[in-house]
N, C-alpha and C positions, 0 to 999 in steps of 0.2 A: 547426630551431627549432620547438618544440612549439606547437600552437595554444593560445592562452589566451583567456580571456573568451568561452567558447562560449555562455554564457548571461548576458547583461547586463540581462535584464528581471527586475525585482524587484517584489514586492508592496509596495504602499504601506501605511503604518500604518492608513489608513482601510479599505483592502481587507482587511487582516488582521483588523481589528475586525469587519467585515461577515461574513467567512468564519467566524470563531470564534463569532459570534452565531448564524449559520445552523446551525452544527454543534450548538451548545447547544440550539437550537430543535428540531433533528432528534432529538437524544438524548432530549429531554423528550417529544416527540411519540411516539417509539417505546418509551418506558419501559414502557407497559402490555403490550406484546407481547414484551418481552425475557424469555427463558426460559433460565436458567442450566442447561446440561446438563453432566453429568460426562463424562469420557472414556468411561466404561462406558455411559452413556446414549446417547452418540453412536454407539457400536458397536451397541447394542441396537436403536435406532430407525433409525439411519443415514439415508441418502438413497436414495430409490428409483432404481434404474438405468433406463436408457433403455427397456428392454423392459417394465418395470413401468409406466413413464409411458405407454407405448402402451396398456397394459391399462386404466389409469385413464381415459385419453382415450376409448377405445372404450366403456367402461361409461358415461361421461358422455354420449357421443353417443347410445347406446341409450336412456338415461334421458330425454334431451331429445326425441328423435324418436319413441320408442315407450315412453312411461312405463308402459303397461300390462304391459310385460315386466319391470319393475323389481321386485325383491324388497321386500316391505313391512317387513322387519326393519331396513332401512337408513334412517337419518334423512336423507332426501334434501335437506332444506333445509340441514342442517349439511354434508352432502357438497358442495353447491354453494358454500357459504360457504368451506369449506376449499379447494376447487378454485380459486375466485377469489382467495383470499388467497395461495395458492401462486404463482399467476401474477403477482400484484402484487409479491410479495416477490422473485420471480425477476427481474422487470423492474428493481426498485429496486437489487437486488444488482449487476446488470449495469452500471447507470449508476454506482454507487459504485465498482465495480472499475475502470471506465474512468477515473474521477477519480483514483483511487489510482495507476493506471499513469502517468497524465500527471504527477502530483506526483512520483512516483519518478523519472521521466525528467528532470524539471527539477532535482530534487535531485542526480542523478548528474552533470549538467553543472556545477552549482555546486560539488560536491565536487571535480570534476576541476580547475576553475578555481582553487579554494583550494589544491589539492595542487601545481599547477604554480607558483603564486605562492610557496608555501612552499619549493619546490625552488630557485627563483630567489633567494629570500632567503638560503637556506643557502649557495648558491654564492657570493653576495656576502659573506656572513659569513666564509666560509673564505678568500676573497681578502683581506679586511681583516685577519683574524686572522694570516694569513701575513705581512702587512706590519707587524705589531706595533701596530696601532691599539688603544688601550685599550678594554676591554670586549668586544671581538669574540672573543677567545680563550675567555672564560668562556661566551659565548653559543654558540660553536662546540662546546665540550665538552658543553654541555647538549643540543644538537641531535644530536650525533654518535650518541647512543644509539639513534636511530631508523633508522640505516642498517646494512646488512649489513657486518659487519667484514671480509669478504673483498674488498669493493669491486667484486665482479663483477656484482651486480644491485642495482637501485634498489628501494626499498621499494614495496610494493603500493599501488595507488591505493585509497583508502578507498571503501567502499560508501555 
């Protein structure tokens, strides 16, 4: 017997409204920092790798601890703002990715529950269609298209 109802906790309409409003507020707040990059831009500017992050961190340390050794051609105020923004964005991204992962996990369990219920409904429909109960044969024929014709494997669980 397969496990069913792995996830029976559901967001209330009030919770959904609060979440949607928070997301709208977040999107609005971040609107001035959104920069649409083309795929070519992403390749061109990319993301600095770990080795280069170490270089940036070391230059930052030198500038903070021995400013007399810093080159005057660099706008150090802007460097510091970029450095701080990068750290802030990285922290926000990590938090958002954690939220996304948790939402994906909850969705997977709800998908599984729906799929198991659909299989149970199809099995009952097939039983009733075999007994000639009106309407079930039509329903069975409509649902049959989602199953492997060989009968050897069940359909895949949706993502």
